[in-house]
DRENSE-644510 format. One record per atom (N, C-alpha, C): atom name; x, y, z. Coordinates in Angstrom, 1 decimal. Layout:
# DRENSE-644510
  atom       X       Y       Z
    CA       X       Y       Z
...
***
This chain:
# DRENSE-644510
  atom       X       Y       Z
     N     6.5   -33.1    63.5
    CA     5.3   -34.2    62.8
     C     4.0   -34.3    64.6
     N     4.6   -34.7    65.6
    CA     4.1   -34.7    67.0
     C     2.6   -33.9    66.6
     N     3.2   -32.2    66.6
    CA     2.1   -31.7    66.7
     C     0.9   -31.6    66.0
     N     1.4   -31.6    64.6
    CA     0.6   -31.7    63.4
     C    -0.3   -33.5    63.7
     N    -0.3   -34.2    64.1
    CA    -0.9   -35.3    64.9
     C    -1.8   -35.2    65.6
     N    -1.3   -34.5    66.6
    CA    -2.2   -34.0    68.3
     C    -3.3   -33.1    67.3
     N    -3.0   -31.9    66.5
    CA    -4.1   -30.9    65.6
     C    -4.8   -31.4    64.6
     N    -4.5   -32.6    64.0
    CA    -4.8   -32.7    62.6
     C    -6.4   -32.3    62.6
     N    -7.4   -33.2    63.4
    CA    -8.4   -32.8    63.2
     C    -9.0   -31.6    63.5
     N    -8.1   -31.1    64.5
    CA    -8.8   -29.5    64.8
     C    -8.6   -28.7    63.3
     N    -7.1   -28.5    62.9
    CA    -6.7   -28.1    62.0
     C    -7.8   -28.5    60.3
     N    -8.2   -29.4    60.4
    CA    -9.1   -30.0    59.4
     C   -10.7   -29.1    59.5
     N   -10.7   -28.5    60.3
    CA   -11.8   -27.3    60.3
     C   -11.6   -26.1    59.4
     N   -10.9   -25.8    59.2
    CA    -9.8   -25.0    58.3
     C   -10.6   -24.9    57.3
     N   -10.9   -26.5    56.7
    CA   -11.6   -26.5    55.2
     C   -13.1   -26.1    55.1
     N   -13.8   -25.6    56.5
    CA   -14.8   -24.9    56.5
     C   -14.7   -23.4    55.6
     N   -13.8   -23.2    55.4
    CA   -13.5   -21.5    55.0
     C   -13.6   -21.6    53.3
     N   -12.8   -22.8    52.6
    CA   -13.0   -22.8    51.0
     C   -14.2   -23.5    50.9
     N   -14.8   -24.2    52.0
    CA   -16.5   -24.3    51.3
     C   -17.1   -23.5    51.3
     N   -17.0   -22.5    52.2
    CA   -17.7   -21.0    52.3
     C   -17.6   -20.4    51.1
     N   -16.2   -20.2    51.0
    CA   -16.0   -19.6    49.3
     C   -16.2   -19.9    48.6
     N   -17.2   -21.0    48.3
    CA   -17.7   -21.2    47.1
     C   -19.0   -20.5    46.7
     N   -19.8   -20.0    47.9
    CA   -20.7   -19.1    47.8
     C   -20.3   -18.1    47.1
     N   -19.1   -17.3    48.0
    CA   -18.2   -16.0    47.4
     C   -18.4   -15.8    45.9
     N   -18.0   -17.0    45.1
    CA   -17.4   -17.1    43.7
     C   -18.9   -16.8    42.8
     N   -19.9   -17.2    43.7
    CA   -21.3   -17.6    43.3
     C   -21.9   -16.5    43.3
     N   -21.6   -15.2    44.2
    CA   -22.2   -14.2    44.2
     C   -21.2   -12.9    43.7
     N   -19.8   -13.5    43.1
    CA   -19.4   -11.8    42.9
     C   -19.6   -11.6    41.4
     N   -21.0   -11.0    41.4
    CA   -21.2   -10.4    39.9
     C   -21.8    -9.5    40.3
     N   -22.2    -8.5    39.6
    CA   -23.2    -7.4    39.5
     C   -24.5    -7.6    38.6
     N   -24.8    -8.8    38.7
    CA   -26.1    -8.7    38.0
     C   -27.3    -8.7    38.8
     N   -27.3    -8.2    40.1
    CA   -28.8    -8.3    41.2
     C   -28.3    -6.7    41.3
     N   -27.3    -5.7    40.3
    CA   -27.5    -4.3    40.6
     C   -26.5    -3.6    41.8
     N   -25.9    -3.6    41.3
    CA   -24.4    -3.0    42.5
     C   -24.4    -1.4    42.7
     N   -24.2    -1.4    44.0
    CA   -24.3    -0.1    44.2
     C   -22.9     0.8    44.7
     N   -22.7     2.0    45.0
    CA   -21.3     2.5    44.9
     C   -21.8     3.2    46.9
     N   -20.8     2.8    47.7
    CA   -21.1     3.5    48.8
     C   -20.0     4.2    48.8
     N   -19.1     5.0    47.7
    CA   -17.7     6.2    48.1
     C   -18.6     7.4    49.1
     N   -17.6     7.6    49.7
    CA   -17.5     8.9    50.1
     C   -16.7    10.0    49.7
     N   -16.8    11.3    50.6
    CA   -15.9    12.3    50.2
     C   -14.3    12.0    50.7
     N   -14.4    11.2    51.9
    CA   -13.2    10.5    52.2
     C   -12.1     9.5    51.4
     N   -12.7     8.5    50.3
    CA   -12.6     7.9    49.8
     C   -11.7     8.5    48.3
     N   -12.5    10.1    48.0
    CA   -12.3    10.6    47.3
     C   -10.9    11.0    47.6
     N    -9.9    11.3    49.0
    CA    -8.8    12.1    48.9
     C    -7.8    10.8    49.3
     N    -8.3     9.7    49.0
    CA    -7.6     8.1    49.1
     C    -6.6     7.8    48.0
     N    -5.7     7.8    47.4
    CA    -4.5     8.1    46.8
     C    -4.6     6.1    46.4
     N    -4.5     6.0    45.1
    CA    -4.3     4.4    44.8
     C    -2.3     3.8    45.1
     N    -2.5     3.4    45.8
    CA    -0.9     3.0    46.4
     C    -0.4     1.7    46.3
     N    -0.1     1.5    44.9
    CA     0.6     0.1    44.5
     C     1.4    -0.6    45.5
     N     2.2    -0.4    46.4
    CA     2.6    -1.2    47.2
     C     2.1    -1.6    48.2
     N     0.7    -1.6    48.2
    CA    -0.3    -2.1    49.1
     C    -0.7    -3.2    48.9
     N    -0.5    -3.7    47.8
    CA    -1.5    -4.8    47.0
     C    -0.2    -5.9    47.7
     N     1.2    -5.7    48.4
    CA     2.1    -6.9    48.9
     C     1.2    -7.0    50.6
     N     0.8    -6.5    51.6
    CA     0.1    -6.6    52.6
     C    -1.2    -7.3    52.1
     N    -1.9    -6.7    51.4
    CA    -3.4    -7.1    50.3
     C    -2.8    -8.7    50.6
     N    -2.1    -9.4    49.5
    CA    -2.1   -10.6    49.4
     C    -1.6   -11.8    50.7
     N    -0.8   -10.5    51.7
    CA    -0.1   -11.3    52.4
     C    -1.4   -11.7    53.2
     N    -2.4   -11.3    53.6
    CA    -3.7   -11.9    53.9
     C    -4.1   -13.4    54.0
     N    -3.4   -14.1    53.1
    CA    -3.9   -15.4    52.8
     C    -2.6   -16.0    53.6
     N    -1.5   -15.6    53.3
    CA    -0.9   -16.3    54.7
     C    -1.0   -16.2    56.1
     N    -1.1   -15.0    56.3
    CA    -1.7   -14.3    57.6
     C    -2.7   -14.9    58.1
     N    -3.8   -14.8    57.6
    CA    -5.0   -15.5    58.2
     C    -4.7   -17.1    58.5
     N    -4.1   -18.0    57.7
    CA    -3.9   -19.5    57.0
     C    -3.2   -19.2    58.9
     N    -1.7   -18.8    59.0
    CA    -0.9   -19.1    60.1
     C    -1.5   -18.7    61.7
     N    -2.3   -17.3    61.7
    CA    -2.7   -17.0    62.8
     C    -3.5   -18.3    63.4
     N    -4.7   -19.3    62.2
    CA    -5.7   -19.8    62.8
     C    -4.7   -21.4    63.3
     N    -3.8   -21.3    62.7
    CA    -2.9   -22.6    62.6
     C    -2.4   -22.1    64.1
     N    -1.8   -21.5    64.4
    CA    -1.2   -20.7    66.2
     C    -2.4   -20.6    67.0
     N    -3.2   -20.4    66.5
    CA    -4.5   -20.9    67.7
     C    -4.9   -21.9    67.9
     N    -4.9   -22.7    67.3
    CA    -5.2   -24.3    67.0
     C    -4.6   -24.9    68.2
     N    -2.8   -24.8    67.5
    CA    -2.0   -25.4    68.4
     C    -1.9   -24.9    69.8
     N    -1.5   -23.8    70.3
    CA    -1.3   -23.4    71.6
     C    -2.9   -22.6    72.6
     N    -3.8   -22.5    71.3
    CA    -4.8   -22.1    72.1
     C    -6.2   -22.2    71.9
     N    -6.2   -23.5    71.5
    CA    -7.7   -24.4    71.1
     C    -9.0   -23.4    71.1
     N    -9.0   -22.8    72.4
    CA   -10.3   -22.8    72.8
     C   -10.6   -21.0    72.0
     N    -9.7   -20.5    71.6
    CA    -9.5   -19.1    71.3
     C    -9.7   -19.4    69.3
     N    -9.2   -20.4    68.9
    CA    -9.3   -21.1    67.6
     C   -10.5   -21.6    67.4
     N   -10.9   -22.2    68.5
    CA   -12.4   -22.4    67.8
     C   -13.4   -21.0    67.9
     N   -13.6   -20.1    68.8
    CA   -14.3   -19.1    69.0
     C   -13.7   -18.1    67.6
     N   -12.5   -18.0    67.1
    CA   -12.3   -16.9    66.4
     C   -12.6   -17.4    65.1
     N   -12.4   -18.7    65.3
    CA   -12.8   -19.5    63.7
     C   -14.4   -19.9    63.5
     N   -15.2   -19.9    64.3
    CA   -16.6   -19.9    64.5
     C   -17.0   -18.6    63.9
     N   -16.5   -17.3    64.5
    CA   -16.8   -15.6    64.2
     C   -16.7   -15.4    62.9
     N   -15.5   -16.1    62.5
    CA   -15.0   -16.1    61.1
     C   -16.1   -16.4    60.1
     N   -16.6   -17.7    60.0
    CA   -17.6   -18.7    59.5
     C   -18.7   -18.3    59.5
     N   -19.3   -17.5    60.6
    CA   -20.5   -17.2    60.5
     C   -20.7   -15.4    60.3
     N   -19.3   -15.0    60.4
    CA   -19.1   -13.1    59.7
     C   -19.3   -13.3    58.3
     N   -18.7   -14.7    57.6
    CA   -18.4   -15.1    56.3
     C   -19.8   -15.0    55.8
     N   -21.0   -15.9    56.4
    CA   -22.1   -16.0    55.7
     C   -22.9   -14.8    56.1
     N   -22.8   -14.2    57.3
    CA   -23.3   -12.8    57.1
     C   -23.2   -12.0    55.9
     N   -21.8   -11.8    55.8
    CA   -21.6   -11.0    54.0
     C   -22.5   -11.4    53.1
     N   -22.2   -12.8    52.8
    CA   -23.1   -13.8    51.7
     C   -24.5   -13.1    51.7
     N   -25.3   -13.0    52.5
    CA   -26.5   -12.6    52.7
     C   -26.5   -11.4    52.3
     N   -25.5   -10.0    53.3
    CA   -25.8    -8.9    52.3
     C   -25.5    -8.3    51.0
     N   -24.3    -9.5    50.4
    CA   -24.0    -9.6    49.0
     C   -25.1    -9.5    48.2
     N   -25.8   -10.6    48.8
    CA   -27.0   -11.4    47.9
     C   -28.2    -9.9    48.0
     N   -28.5    -9.4    49.1
    CA   -29.2    -8.7    49.0
     C   -29.1    -6.7    48.6
     N   -27.9    -6.8    49.0
    CA   -27.1    -5.3    49.1
     C   -26.0    -5.1    48.5
     N   -25.8    -5.8    47.2
    CA   -24.7    -5.3    46.5
     C   -23.9    -4.5    46.1
     N   -23.0    -4.1    46.2
    CA   -21.8    -3.1    46.2
     C   -20.7    -3.1    45.3
     N   -20.3    -2.2    44.8
    CA   -19.0    -2.3    43.7
     C   -17.9    -1.0    44.0
     N   -16.6    -1.5    43.8
    CA   -15.9    -0.3    44.0
     C   -15.3    -0.1    42.7
     N   -15.5     1.2    41.7
    CA   -14.6     1.8    41.0
     C   -12.9     1.4    40.6
     N   -12.7     0.9    39.7
    CA   -10.9     0.7    40.0
     C   -10.5     1.5    38.9
     N    -8.8     2.1    39.1
    CA    -8.2     2.5    38.6
     C    -7.6     2.0    37.6
     N    -7.3     2.9    36.6
    CA    -6.5     1.8    35.5
     C    -5.2     1.9    35.6
     N    -5.0     0.8    35.1
    CA    -3.6     0.2    36.0
     C    -2.5     0.5    34.3
     N    -1.6     1.0    34.6
    CA    -0.1     1.3    33.5
     C     1.3     1.2    34.2
     N     1.6     0.3    33.1
    CA     2.7    -0.2    33.2
     C     2.8    -2.0    33.4
     N     4.2    -2.1    33.4
    CA     3.9    -3.8    33.3
     C     5.1    -4.4    34.5
     N     4.8    -3.4    35.9
    CA     6.3    -3.5    36.9
     C     5.4    -4.7    37.6
     N     6.4    -5.2    38.7
    CA     6.1    -6.5    39.7
     C     5.0    -5.8    40.1
     N     4.7    -4.7    40.7
    CA     4.1    -4.1    41.9
     C     2.8    -4.5    41.0
     N     2.6    -3.4    39.6
    CA     1.2    -3.4    38.9
     C     1.4    -4.8    38.2
     N     1.7    -5.6    38.0
    CA     1.1    -6.7    37.8
     C     0.7    -8.0    38.9
     N     1.1    -7.4    39.9
    CA     0.4    -8.2    41.1
     C    -0.8    -7.7    41.1
     N    -1.2    -6.2    41.1
    CA    -2.3    -5.6    41.0
     C    -3.3    -6.4    40.1
     N    -3.0    -6.5    38.9
    CA    -3.5    -6.7    37.6
     C    -4.2    -8.4    38.2
     N    -3.3    -9.2    38.9
    CA    -3.8   -10.4    39.4
     C    -4.9   -10.2    40.2
     N    -4.7    -9.5    41.3
    CA    -5.7    -9.3    42.5
     C    -7.3    -8.7    41.6
     N    -7.0    -7.8    40.7
    CA    -8.1    -7.9    40.2
     C    -8.6    -8.4    39.0
     N    -7.8    -9.4    38.3
    CA    -8.6   -10.8    37.2
     C    -9.2   -11.5    37.9
     N    -8.6   -11.5    39.3
    CA    -9.3   -13.1    40.5
     C   -10.3   -12.4    41.1
     N   -10.4   -11.4    41.3
    CA   -11.7   -10.8    42.0
     C   -12.8    -9.9    41.5
     N   -13.9   -10.1    41.0
    CA   -14.3    -8.9    40.6
     C   -15.2    -7.7    41.2
     N   -14.7    -6.8    41.1
    CA   -15.4    -5.5    42.1
     C   -16.8    -5.5    42.7
     N   -17.0    -6.8    43.3
    CA   -18.1    -6.9    43.9
     C   -17.8    -7.5    45.3
     N   -19.0    -7.6    46.0
    CA   -19.2    -8.2    47.3
     C   -17.8    -7.6    48.2
     N   -18.5    -6.2    48.3
    CA   -17.4    -5.4    48.9
     C   -18.2    -5.0    50.4
     N   -19.3    -4.7    50.6
    CA   -19.7    -4.3    51.6
     C   -20.5    -5.5    52.5
     N   -20.1    -5.6    53.6
    CA   -18.5    -5.7    54.6
     C   -17.3    -6.1    54.1
     N   -15.9    -5.7    54.3
    CA   -14.9    -6.4    53.5
     C   -14.6    -7.5    54.2
     N   -14.5    -8.6    53.9
    CA   -14.3    -9.9    54.6
     C   -12.8   -10.0    54.8
     N   -11.9    -8.9    54.3
    CA   -10.5    -8.3    54.3
     C   -10.6    -8.3    55.7
     N   -10.6    -7.5    55.7
    CA   -10.9    -6.7    57.1
     C   -11.6    -7.3    58.4
     N   -13.1    -7.8    57.6
    CA   -13.6    -8.5    59.1
     C   -12.2   -10.1    59.5
     N   -11.6   -10.5    59.0
    CA   -10.6   -11.8    59.0
     C    -9.8   -10.8    59.7
     N    -9.3   -10.0    59.2
    CA    -7.8    -9.6    59.6
     C    -8.2    -8.8    61.1
     N    -9.3    -8.3    61.5
    CA    -9.8    -7.5    62.8
     C   -10.1    -8.7    63.9
     N   -10.5   -10.1    63.2
    CA   -10.7   -10.9    64.3
     C    -9.5   -11.6    64.3
     N    -8.3   -11.5    63.9
    CA    -7.0   -12.1    64.3
     C    -6.4   -10.9    65.7
     N    -6.7   -10.1    65.6
    CA    -6.3    -8.9    66.7
     C    -7.2    -9.3    67.8
     N    -8.2    -9.3    67.7
    CA    -9.1    -9.6    68.7
     C    -9.0   -11.3    69.5
     N    -8.7   -12.0    68.7
    CA    -8.0   -13.4    69.0
     C    -6.7   -13.2    69.7
     N    -6.0   -12.7    69.5
    CA    -4.5   -12.3    70.1
     C    -4.9   -11.6    71.2
     N    -5.7   -10.9    71.5
    CA    -5.5    -9.9    72.8
     C    -6.5   -10.7    73.8
     N    -7.6   -11.7    73.0
    CA    -8.1   -12.4    74.3
     C    -8.0   -13.4    74.6
     N    -6.5   -13.7    74.1
    CA    -5.7   -15.0    73.5
     C    -4.5   -15.3    75.4
     N    -4.4   -16.5    75.7
    CA    -3.8   -17.1    77.0
     C    -2.4   -16.6    76.5
     N    -2.3   -17.0    74.9
    CA    -0.7   -16.2    74.5
     C    -0.4   -15.4    74.7
     N    -1.5   -13.9    74.7
    CA    -1.0   -12.6    74.8
     C     0.1   -12.0    75.5
     N     0.7   -11.2    74.7
    CA     2.0   -10.4    74.9
     C     1.9    -9.5    74.0
     N     2.9    -8.2    74.7
    CA     2.7    -6.4    74.5
     C     3.0    -6.9    72.9
     N     4.6    -7.7    72.8
    CA     5.2    -8.0    71.5
     C     4.1    -8.8    70.5
     N     3.7   -10.0    70.9
    CA     2.4   -10.5    69.9
     C     1.7    -9.7    69.3
     N     1.2    -8.8    70.6
    CA     0.1    -7.8    69.9
     C     0.4    -7.2    69.1
     N     1.5    -6.2    69.6
    CA     1.9    -5.1    68.2
     C     2.4    -5.9    67.1
     N     3.1    -7.0    67.0
    CA     3.0    -8.0    65.8
     C     1.4    -7.8    65.0
     N     0.9    -8.9    65.3
    CA    -0.3    -9.3    64.9
     C    -1.0    -7.6    64.5
     N    -1.3    -6.7    65.3
    CA    -2.1    -5.4    64.9
     C    -1.4    -4.7    63.9
     N     0.0    -4.8    63.7
    CA     0.5    -4.2    62.6
     C     0.4    -4.9    61.4
     N     0.3    -6.0    61.2
    CA     0.5    -6.8    60.1
     C    -1.7    -6.7    59.8
     N    -2.4    -6.8    61.1
    CA    -3.6    -6.4    60.6
     C    -4.0    -5.5    59.8
     N    -3.6    -4.4    60.3
    CA    -4.1    -3.1    60.1
     C    -3.4    -2.3    58.9
     N    -2.2    -3.2    58.5
    CA    -2.0    -3.0    57.4
     C    -2.4    -3.8    56.2
     N    -3.1    -4.8    56.4
    CA    -3.9    -5.4    55.4
     C    -5.3    -4.4    55.7
     N    -5.9    -3.8    56.8
    CA    -7.1    -3.3    56.3
     C    -6.3    -2.1    55.5
     N    -5.7    -1.4    55.8
    CA    -5.4    -0.2    55.4
     C    -5.2    -0.5    53.7
     N    -4.8    -1.4    53.5
    CA    -4.3    -2.1    52.0
     C    -6.1    -1.9    51.1
     N    -6.8    -2.6    51.8
    CA    -8.3    -2.4    51.1
     C    -8.6    -1.2    50.2
     N    -8.2    -0.4    50.6
    CA    -8.3     0.8    50.7
     C    -7.5     1.8    49.4
     N    -6.3     1.2    49.8
    CA    -5.1     2.2    48.9
     C    -4.8     1.8    48.0
     N    -5.5    -0.2    47.5
    CA    -5.5    -1.1    46.1
     C    -6.9    -0.9    45.6
     N    -7.8    -0.3    46.5
    CA    -9.0     0.1    45.9
     C   -10.1    -1.2    45.8
     N    -9.7    -2.0    46.7
    CA   -10.9    -3.4    46.7
     C   -11.6    -2.7    47.3
     N   -12.0    -1.7    48.3
    CA   -13.1    -1.5    49.1
     C   -13.0     0.2    49.5
     N   -14.0     0.7    50.6
    CA   -14.5     1.9    50.7
     C   -14.5     2.1    52.2
     N   -14.2     3.3    52.7
    CA   -14.2     3.3    54.1
     C   -15.5     2.4    54.9
     N   -16.6     2.4    54.1
    CA   -17.9     2.1    54.2
     C   -17.9     0.6    55.0
     N   -16.6    -0.1    54.1
    CA   -16.8    -1.3    54.0
     C   -15.8    -1.9    55.0
     N   -15.2    -1.2    55.4
    CA   -13.8    -1.2    56.3
     C   -14.9    -1.3    57.6
     N   -15.7    -0.2    57.7
    CA   -16.4     0.2    59.0
     C   -17.1    -1.1    59.0
     N   -17.7    -1.4    58.4
    CA   -18.7    -2.6    58.2
     C   -18.1    -4.1    58.8
     N   -16.8    -3.9    58.2
    CA   -15.8    -5.5    58.5
     C   -15.6    -5.2    60.0
     N   -14.8    -4.2    60.5
    CA   -15.2    -3.7    62.0
     C   -15.8    -4.1    62.6
     N   -17.1    -3.4    62.7
    CA   -18.0    -4.0    63.5
     C   -18.7    -5.2    63.5
     N   -18.8    -5.7    62.8
    CA   -19.6    -7.1    62.2
     C   -18.4    -7.9    62.9
     N   -17.2    -8.1    62.6
    CA   -16.0    -9.2    63.6
     C   -16.3    -8.5    64.7
     N   -16.4    -7.4    65.5
    CA   -16.4    -6.8    66.7
     C   -17.7    -7.8    67.3
     N   -18.8    -7.6    66.8
    CA   -20.2    -7.8    67.4
     C   -20.0    -9.6    67.3
     N   -19.7   -10.4    66.8
    CA   -19.4   -11.7    66.2
     C   -18.8   -12.5    67.4
     N   -17.1   -11.4    67.6
    CA   -16.4   -12.4    68.0
     C   -16.9   -12.3    69.8
     N   -17.3   -11.0    70.2
    CA   -18.0   -10.8    71.7
     C   -19.0   -12.1    71.9
     N   -19.9   -12.1    70.5
    CA   -20.9   -12.9    70.8
     C   -20.6   -14.6    71.0
     N   -19.5   -15.3    70.5
    CA   -19.2   -16.1    71.0
     C   -17.9   -16.5    71.6
     N   -17.7   -15.4    72.2
    CA   -16.3   -15.4    72.9
     C   -16.8   -16.3    74.4
     N   -18.3   -16.6    74.7
    CA   -18.4   -16.9    76.0
     C   -19.2   -17.9    75.7
     N   -19.1   -19.0    74.4
    CA   -19.2   -19.9    74.0
     C   -18.4   -20.8    75.1
     N   -18.8   -21.9    75.1
    CA   -17.9   -22.9    75.9
     C   -17.4   -23.3    74.0
     N   -16.0   -24.0    74.7
    CA   -15.5   -24.4    73.6
     C   -16.1   -25.3    73.1
     N   -16.0   -26.6    74.1
    CA   -16.7   -27.7    73.6
     C   -17.6   -27.6    72.4
     N   -19.0   -26.7    72.7
    CA   -20.0   -25.9    72.4
     C   -19.3   -25.6    70.4
     N   -18.5   -25.3    70.5
    CA   -18.1   -24.5    69.3
     C   -17.5   -25.8    68.3
     N   -16.9   -26.6    68.9
    CA   -16.3   -27.6    68.3
     C   -17.2   -28.2    67.7
     N   -18.3   -28.8    68.5
    CA   -19.2   -29.6    68.0
     C   -20.3   -29.2    66.7
     N   -20.3   -27.5    67.0
    CA   -21.2   -26.9    65.5
     C   -19.9   -26.9    64.3
     N   -18.9   -26.9    64.4
    CA   -18.0   -27.2    63.6
     C   -18.0   -28.9    62.8
     N   -18.0   -29.8    63.2
    CA   -18.2   -30.8    63.1
     C   -19.6   -31.4    62.6
     N   -20.5   -31.1    62.9
    CA   -21.6   -31.1    62.4
     C   -21.7   -30.2    61.1
     N   -21.4   -29.0    61.0
    CA   -21.0   -28.3    59.6
     C   -20.5   -29.3    58.7
     N   -18.9   -29.7    59.5
    CA   -18.3   -30.5    58.3
     C   -18.7   -31.3    57.9
     N   -19.4   -32.2    58.8
    CA   -20.2   -33.7    58.4
     C   -21.4   -33.4    57.1
     N   -22.1   -32.5    57.6
    CA   -22.8   -31.8    56.6
     C   -22.9   -31.8    55.4
     N   -21.1   -31.0    55.2
    CA   -20.8   -30.5    53.8
     C   -20.0   -31.8    53.1
     N   -19.5   -32.8    54.1
    CA   -18.9   -34.1    53.5
     C   -20.2   -34.6    52.9
     N   -21.1   -34.7    53.8
    CA   -22.2   -35.9    53.4
     C   -22.9   -35.0    51.8
     N   -23.0   -33.4    51.7
    CA   -23.6   -33.3    50.4
     C   -22.8   -33.3    49.6
     N   -21.5   -33.2    49.7
    CA   -20.5   -33.5    48.5
     C   -20.4   -35.0    47.9
     N   -20.7   -35.8    48.7
    CA   -20.5   -37.3    48.6
     C   -21.9   -37.6    47.8
     N   -22.9   -36.7    48.3
    CA   -24.5   -37.4    47.1
     C   -24.3   -36.7    46.1
     N   -23.8   -35.5    45.7
    CA   -23.8   -34.9    44.9
     C   -22.6   -35.9    43.5
***
């Protein structure tokens, strides 16, 4: 309980993620004309429904990593969260002007894994693909732990294994194509390097101002 009280204000900054996700939902359609970025490599990647497990694991993984960073390495928490939020905004700009889509396989059967894939497909339209936010955020967790004072080889292996399994899952569940993955990794690398050298107080102030603006906008509406 003491740990929660000491970190509650910083943890509230995580609310910026669902607030920004509202923009994702607005843009998640093909009304602006969606392109396909399928390559020859993508044609060789099979649909493997077991990968829906790490794909859905992404939600808990990202949340728990942010909480872990917040409690034990506040500086990396701020930098990683800022990289993620700015990365999301960058993706939204791309989605608006350069919308892409990924064709999905026909699902047969009612097994547990198939039902899980159906849930993913039903909850998320096949748009907003390039770059992949799943990949962007997962790769940021790898960069975060590797630049953190918390780093150990064991933690690096655990975080990297989970993150890379999520990244691969975007391809095997046919939510993304190779170019989406490459773009997500490059965007994450660029933003993390950019914000890594900022003072922690500067990053914290940015979130406080952004969060305050969001709340004021909500109250007025």
